[in-house]
N, C-alpha and C positions, 0 to 999 in steps of 0.2 A: 755833156756833163762829166763823163769819165775820161774823155780824151786827155792824154798827157798827165793823168793823175796816177798816183801810186795807191793801189787798193789792196787790202789784205782781208782774207776771209778765214776766220778760225773754224776748225772742223771742216776744212776745205776739201777733204777727200770723202765726205759724206754725200748723201743723195742731193741735198740742197747745194752743197759746195760744187759738186760736179756740174750741175745744171747752171749754176751761177757763172762758173768759169766759162762754160761753153757759150752762154749768152753774151757775156761781156766781150769775149774774143770775136764773136760774130758781129756785134753791133757797135763796138767802140774801139778806140786805139789807145789803151792805157800805156803809161810809161813803164809801170811795173804792175803785175798781177801776182800777188803772193799767196800761196797756199800754206797755211799754218796748221799743222796737225801733229799727232804723236805717233802715228803708225807708219814706219818707214816702208813697209811692204805696199800699203795702199798708195803712198806717194810714188813709189817706183812704178806701180801699175798705171797710175794716172799720168805719169810722165811719158809713158809709151803712147798715150793718146794726145796729150798736150805737151809735146816736148819743147824744151827751151830752144832747140835748134830750129824748129818750125815756127815757134812762137817766142821770139826773143824777149818779150816782156815777162815771160813766165819765170817764177821763182818758187822753190820748194823749201820750206823752212820747218825743220823738226823742232817740236817743242810742245809743252803742256801749259794750258791756261792756269794751272796751279802754280806755275813758276813765274813770278812777276818780273824777275830779272831777265829771263829769256824773252818775255813779252816786250820789255823795254828795248831790248836789242832788236827784236823783229820789227817794232813800230817806228824805228828811226826813219825819218823822211817819208812816212806814210801819211797820205791825205785822208783816206776813208777806210774805216774798219767795219766789216760786217761780221757780227759775232753769232756763229751758228753752232759752235761746239757745245755739247751737253751730254750728260748721261740721260737717256730718254726712255729706256725700257722700264715700264712701271714695276713689274715683278722684281727686276734686278735692283731697282732703287729701294724697294721695300726690304729686300734681303741684305743690301749693302748700304745702309743709310749714311754712314760716315763718308763713303766714297762719293755719293750723290751730293752731299753738302760741300765737300772739298771742290768738286768740279763746277757744280751749278751755282753755288753761292760765293765761295771764296774765289772761284775763277772769274765770276762777274766782277767782284771787287778789284781783282787784279787787272782786268781789262780796263776798268775805269781809271785806275791809278796810272797804268802805262799810257793810256791815251792822253791824260792830262800832262804827264811828265814829258811826253814825246811831241806834243803839239799837234796831235791828230785833229783835223777840222771837224769831221763827222763820224759818229759811231751809231749804227743801228743794230739793235739786238733782237734776235728772233725769240718770240714767246709762243705760248700755246693756250688753247682754250682750257686746258687742265689747270692753268694758274688761277682761274676764276673760281672762287669758293672751293678750294682744293680739298679733296678727300684722300689723296695719296701723297706720298713723300715727294715724288717727282713734281707734282703740281705745286706743292708747298715751296719747294726750292726755286721753281720758276717764278712764283709770286714774289718771293724775296728778291730774286734777281731783278725783276721788273722794277721793284721799289728802289733798288740800288741805282739802277740806270737813270731813273727819273730824278733821284736826289743828286746824281752826279752833275747835273746842270748847275746846282747851287755851289758846287765846289770849283766850277770852271770860271770863277770871277776874274782871274788874272790871265785866262787863256781864251781862245776862240773856239774851244771844243764844245760841241753840243751832242747830246745823247737822246735818242728816241727808240721806240719799240714798235715792232710789227708783230701782231698776234693773229694767228689763224688756226683752223682746225686740222683734221686728219688729212695727210697728204697722200693722194693716190700714187702708188708706184715707189714710194720711199722705202728705205730699208725698215723692216718690221711691219710693212703693210700686210693686211690680212689677205689680200688678193692672191699672192703666190701660194699661200696655205690652202685657200679654197680650191684653186686650180689643181693642186696636188691631191687633195682629199676627195675630189669628185670621182676619182677612179674607184674609190671604195663604195660609192653609192650613198654614203652617209656624211652629213655635214654638221659639226657642232655649232650651235647658236646659243649665245649667252642668254638673250631674252628677246622674244618676238617684237617687243615694243621699243627696243633700244634704237636710238637715233644718233647720228653724228653729222657734224659739218664736214664738207668734203671739197677738196680742190685738187687740181692737177699741179704737179711740181713746177711746170713752166709758168703757170699763173702766179704761183707763190714768188718765183724769182722776179717776174715782171712787176709785181706789186711792190716788192722791196726796192727795186730800181726806181720806180716812180715816186716812192716816198722819200728816197734819198734826195730827190730834186726839190722837194717842198718842205722838208723837216726844218723846224726852227728850234727844237729842243724841248723835251718833256712830253711829247705826244705819244699816245698809244694808238697806232693805226690799225684798223680792223676792216678787212675787205668784206663786201657783201657776197656771200657764197652760198651754194645750195646745201640743203640737208638731204639725207637719205636714211632709210631704215636698213639696218644690217640685214634683216631678212630679205629685203628687196635685192640687195647686192648678191646674197647667196643664190636667190632664184635666177638672177640674171646670168651669173657665172655657171651655175650648176643646175639647170632645169632638170627636174625629174629626180633629184637626190632627196633622200629622206632627211629632214631637218630634226636634229636632236637638241632639245633645250637642255643646256648644261648648267645654267645659272651664271649670274654675274660674278666675276673673279674679284678677289680682294683688291681694293683700290680703284675699282671701276664705278662709273656713274651710269645711270640709265640714259640720261641726256646730258649734253655738254652745253656750256654757256660761254659767251665771249664778252658780253657786257652785262654786269649785274645791275639791279635796280638802284643800288647805292651809288653807282657812278653815273646814273642818268643825268644828274644835274650838271655834270661837266662834259657831257657828250653832245657833239654836233653831228648831224647827218649830211652827207653829200651824195651825189648821184650813185656812186659805186662803192662807197666806203663810209665808215664812221671814224670819228676821232674822239678819243677821250683826252681832254686837255688837262694839264696839271693845275693845281689850285692857284699857282702864282700867275696864271694867264687870265686876262679879262675876256670873257666870252662875248660881251657886247661889242668890244673892239674887233674881235675876230670875225664875228658875224658881219660887221659893216665892211670889212676889208676882204674876207674870203667867201662871204655869201653862203655859209653853212646855215642850217636851221636846227633849232633845239629839238631834241627828241622829247616825247611826252614824259610827264612825270611818272616815275616808277617803271620806266621802259626797261625791258630785258631783251637781249639778243640771245635766244636759246634755240638749240637744234630742233626741239619738238614743237615750238611755236613759230618757227621760221615760216615765211610766206613763200619761199622759193624751194621747191622740192625736185629731186631727180627721180624719174621713173625707171623702170627696168631697161627700156630701150636706150635711154640716155646713158645709163650705167654701162650697158654693153658697149656702146660707142666709145666711152672713155677707156674702158679696159682694153679695147682693140687698139686704141691709139698708143697706149703705154706698153701693151704686150701684143705686138702685131702677129706673133706666131701662135697666140692662144686660139684654140678651136672653140669658139663660143657662138 
């Protein structure tokens, strides 16, 4: 799928970008693999691991998704764009709302414009469960971004460019993950817990990359792809990492939900279920035709995919195993 293609990943020095690059270099032979990001230090550090000398396809391109002219230059000759750049920290977005809008919304619009102008064939944008019924600014900006990418297919009438979205939950081992904090705080014997009932969707970053790659192969434009992933309670994660620690309930922080959702009931009428994932199709696609050709099945009326009503749960032992895979030196 990616052999002899030119692929660009925005936010390429982030957690997803690093794992995406590693996976593509291991499993494919791209003509070019371009890391687009705005931090020259992170690019320098990444180039020590994936150097152009050892990997001749590698390119490092400094730029910001807020700069559409720079994006147009970077997208020249690019076949596939994976858009992972975003301001993702909820408290930071609440305190700096204009900056979040400029990157997450205006940046999304710039990506779409640059893809259309440069003849990119496929663009998949990463989304989040926080974009569903958002209660914080980060989620609201990602909801707006999702809508822009879906609508981008309507603007591509004179090009072959298609846009789709991948939406998933919390990524174990990503920057900002709670796991390193828990590992550090367990030395104190006390662990802050927002709410004993809080639940989250959970997946490992490798699984997120694999899901994106698999959706690139089947996307036709306008879909929101959602993997079936397990839920876990934050309190179970804390017990798995820090057995014996006293758990202190500190309350939900501003902008947080008790439970997360990836498919709201309002979108159930456009949602089909497959073995390992769901797809929310755009209104301009006929579901009956899709069912007859792709063999998906409709979800029940008023169906929701929510972390606290999920049927797949991770227990403490499974959580321990996941943490050991990601942090092999952790003593748990």
